[in-house]
C-alpha positions in Angstrom: 9.9 16.6 8.3 8.0 13.4 8.5 8.6 10.5 7.1 5.7 7.1 5.5 6.5 4.1 6.5 6.2 0.5 4.9 4.6 -2.2 7.1 4.7 -5.8 5.7 3.9 -9.2 6.8 0.8 -7.8 8.7 -2.1 -10.5 10.6 -4.5 -9.7 8.6 -6.4 -8.9 11.7 -5.0 -5.9 12.0 -7.0 -2.8 11.8 -6.2 1.1 11.0 -6.4 1.2 14.7 -4.4 -1.6 16.3 -1.0 -0.3 13.2 -1.7 3.1 14.8 -1.4 1.5 18.4 1.8 -0.7 17.3 3.5 2.6 16.2 2.1 5.2 18.7 5.1 4.1 21.4 8.1 5.3 19.0 5.9 9.1 18.4 3.5 11.1 16.4 1.7 8.9 14.3 -0.2 11.2 11.6 -1.8 8.2 9.8 -2.3 4.5 9.9 -3.9 2.9 7.1 -4.1 -1.1 6.2 -4.5 -2.0 2.6 -7.1 -4.3 1.3 -8.9 -5.8 -1.9 -11.5 -3.1 -3.0 -13.9 -5.7 -3.9 -13.8 -8.4 -0.9 -12.4 -5.6 1.9 -10.2 -8.2 3.1 -7.2 -7.2 4.3 -3.7 -7.5 1.8 -1.2 -8.2 4.9 0.8 -4.6 4.9 -0.3 -1.5 4.9 1.4 1.8 5.4 2.2 4.6 8.3 3.2 8.5 8.5 5.1 9.2 11.7 5.2 13.4 12.2 9.3 12.9 13.0 12.1 10.7 10.6 13.9 9.9 13.8 10.7 8.1 15.1 10.7 6.9 12.0 13.9 5.4 12.1 13.4 4.2 15.5 10.5 2.6 14.4 12.1 0.6 11.5 14.8 -0.2 13.8 12.8 -1.2 16.9 9.8 -3.3 14.5 11.0 -4.3 11.5 12.3 -8.5 11.8 9.9 -8.2 14.9 6.8 -11.1 16.0 3.6 -9.2 16.0 0.5 -12.1 15.7 2.4 -14.5 14.8 4.3 -12.9 12.1 7.8 -11.2 11.7 6.9 -8.0 10.4 8.7 -6.1 8.0 9.5 -2.4 8.3 11.1 0.4 6.1 10.8 3.8 4.4 7.7 4.1 2.1 9.1 4.1 -1.4 7.6 6.4 -4.3 4.6 4.7 -5.9 5.5 3.2 -9.5 3.0 3.7 -12.5 1.9 1.1 -13.1 1.2 -0.4 -17.1 -1.2 -2.2 -19.0 -4.2 0.3 -16.7 -7.5 0.7 -18.8 -6.5 3.9 -20.3 -2.7 3.7 -20.3 -2.1 2.8 -23.4 -0.5 -0.8 -22.0 -0.4 -3.9 -24.0 -3.7 -4.3 -26.1 -4.8 -1.0 -24.4 -3.3 1.6 -27.2 -4.9 3.9 -24.9 -8.4 3.4 -26.6 -11.8 4.6 -24.3 -14.1 2.3 -22.5 -16.3 2.4 -26.2 -13.6 0.6 -28.1 -14.0 -2.9 -28.3 -10.9 -3.4 -30.2 -13.0 -4.9 -33.5 -11.6 -4.3 -36.7 -10.0 -2.1 -37.6 -11.0 -0.1 -34.0 -14.5 0.0 -35.0 -17.1 -0.3 -31.9 -18.9 -3.3 -33.5 -19.1 -7.0 -32.5 
């Protein structure tokens, strides 16, 4: 079974393809994705790599974690499961109370301005 890796402190110039090429020497890379800002498209400086084999992933962590790449010291580790983010639009988080998009939070929950 494969393993998913977190890769942090990436230079902002890194693309999905260059991230894949960085991990290719360690085994089969099933996917490589640099995370970017949804509005500007600018890289956020981190990404995720899926390796086909867990041992290959561990070898990549051992060799690349703390190594210098593009003037930055990489952080490479096993990815943790994504956690639910509080306060999402309809999550019922602070101020949300699970309201839909039409509720503006007026007096007694009315839709009036």
